[in-house]
N, C-alpha and C positions, 0 to 999 in steps of 0.2 A: 505493499499500498503506498503511497506517496506521501511524503510528510504533514504531519498534523500542523493546521494552524496553532501558531503560539502569541502569545502577549507578555511581554517580558516590561517588570517595571522596579525600580530600586536598584539599592548596592548594597552587597555584603555576601554571606552565604547564600546558596541557590535554595531556594522553595521551593517545589515542584509542585502543583496545586490540578487536580482529577476534580470535574463537575460529575454530579449523578446521573441517571436515567432522564430521557427526555430534556437535558440541560444545555448549559454551554460554559465558555470561560468567565462569559459575562455574568453569570448566576452567584460567583464569589468574589465579584467584583466589592462587595461592602468589606469583607476581611483584607481581600488582597491590600486594597489602599491602603490600610491599618497597616499592613505587614511589611509593605516596602518601605517603610522607614528603619527597619533593621535587617531586610532580606532583601535579595534582588530576586522578585519571587517569577516563577515560569508557570503561569498557567494555561492549559491547552481547551481544545475543544476535541474529545475524543473522537474515535471513528465512527462513522454515523451521526455527527452530531454537530451542529452550527455550520461553522466555514471549514471543518474538515473534510477529508474524501470519503463520498457516500460508497456504498458496495465492499463487497469480500464478506469476510465471517465475522460475527462480533462474538467475542468470547473474551474470558478476562487472560488467558496465555495469550490471543493475538493484541490484548490492550497494553499488558506487559508488556509487550516486546515492543509496541508502538514506544511506549513511555521512555524504556531504555533508549529505543531512538531520536528519543527528544533529546535526552539528557547527552548524547554520542552528540548532536547537531551544537549543543551549546559548549561542545568543550567539557563537558561537567563530568567527573570519575566517580562521582559520589554527593548526594544531598539529601538535605531534608524533604520529605515528603509526605503533603494530607490530601488527602482523597474522601469525598461527601459519598455515601451510598451505592451506587454502582463504582464510582470513582477511590471510594474507598475500599471497594473488594479487588482494583484494580491494583491502586496503592499495596494491600497486602499482597497481592501475587508476584507485582514486581519486588517487594522486600523477600518472598521464597523461592523465587525464581533467580533473580538477582540480587542475592542479598548483600554482595560488594559496592553495589549504586546506590544503598539506601541507608543511610549515617544514623538518620531518627526517624519515626514514622507518625503519624498522629491518623487517626480513623476516625471520621463524622458518622456516627448513628447508623451502623451495621456492623454485624458478624460475618466471621469465613463460613457462616454455614448456610445451607439449600433453603429458600424462602418457597413458601407455595406460592401460585400464581396468582395473580390480586390486579392486575390491570388491564383486565380483559375488557369489560366496560367503558373505560378510555380508550384503549385501544381501536372499539370498536365504534366510540363515537370518532376519533381522529382519522379514520377512513372513512366515514360519513363527508365529514369536512372535507376530506382530500377530493371525493367524489363530485361533491357538489361545486367545488372552485370557488368560494364566494369570494369578491374581488375589495373584502375589507376585513380588518380584524374583528369590526361589529358584526359581520355577515357571521364569520367563523365561529364567533362567541353564542349568539344565535342558534347553531346548529348544535353544538357541542355540550352548551349547558346542563341540558337533557341527560347528559351521561358521565358527568361530573358533580359530586354532591359539596364540596368545597370549594368555596368562593376563591380562597389564594391558592389551591391547586388549577382552577381553572384559569386565574390570569396567568399562572407561571406557564400551563403549557401553552396558551396563545402567543407567548412571546416568541413562540417558533413560527408561527403565522405571520408571512412575510410575502412582499412583492418580487417576484425575479428578478435576479439581475439580468438588466438589459432588456427586460419587454414590460407589459401591464400584466400578466398573468401572475397570481397569486399560490403560494404551497408551502409544505411544512419543510421547515427549514433544519432538516432531519431524514435520516432514511428509515420512514417509517415501516416499509417493506421489509428490510433487514433486519430492522428491531421485532415486526413480527415473525419472520423465518427464525430468528434466534434466539426469540426471547426465552426459550428454558433453558439456555446457556446462560443468562442475565441473572436466572434463578440460582444457577447453582453457587457450591458452595467452594471454598479455595481448598486447593490441593499444594504440597510439597513435602517437604525437608524443614522444621521449624526454622524460625530465623531469632537468634538470639537477641537483637539490639533491642534496644527501648522501646515501647511501643505506647502510646496512650488512645486508649478510644474515649471518644466523646460521645454521652450517650445522651439524646435528649429527656429530660424529666417524664415528659407528658408523652412520649412514645415507644412505641411497643417491638422497635425493631431490637435494640439487642435489649435480650432478655436472661435473667437469671440460671436459666436451663443450657446458655451458649454458654458458660465459664468452663465447664470441662474442654470443647470444644477449642474456645478462643487459647486458654492455657499448653493446650496439646500444640498448636500451631507458633505460640507467640508468648513463651516461658514469661518473659518480664515484662507482659503486659499489665498497665494498668487502667483501671476506670474512672472517670471523672463525668458526673452529672451536670448536666446544665440545667439547672430549676428552671421550671416557665416556659418551655419549649419543646416543640413537638422533633419531628423529623426533620424539619429545616431549620434546626439550630444556628447555624452560620446570617440565618439574613434574621431571623427572628431577633437575637442578641448578638450584633455582630464585635461591639468593642469586649463584652466577657468573653467569646471564643475566641477572638485576636488573641487577648492578652492570656489566656490559659495558651495555646497554642507556642504562645511567642516567649512564655517562660518554661513551658516544657523543654524545647529546644533549645534555648541558651542556656538554663540551668547545669 
């Protein structure tokens, strides 16, 4: 696959940041703008998302290899790494598959376990929008709203409905067909030899993505892991409390 789209901010130790499913580098902008005061932040659009290439298989081994190539492209041997949700699983796979590339790891509200399928209605709605191809975000919202219960999730998804470059047609700025095809890969757990380096799991206090029953699986792959709960946040903890999340990341990485 061709090189991923990246955005680089700040100076200092390198911090590679990876977003979640249906997202882009823009979604981590709130904490990236804070962390760039202390780090050289490299934010990426993951394969099949945003401005990065669409097409090709979507899986954690493939995305971890993409991340290693991003570090290569920037001349970085080893970096701090943060990933949220899908990006968190990619970050974990990077540490498991290429441990020498990760000096410290921060995982945002996800565990290295397999999750049940739970995006069917969202994917059904996104396919309905794609088929109708409305020429505005408001038109897409009208079509997608019946499929999405949470207003904040609806707003997040609609950031991907955009006018296509060089024309009047609108479409999803992500590889919807590829995500549907490889969805089971995205729900899969992580595999590999344990990563012995420092790992911080950030858990949304109101989220159920990191559960007590995951403890054994976490410690089997990341024996030095610690967990910090960000109270008053759900799955999108970095968007709900960016200052606290950024401070927590900074303290762990520079401590």
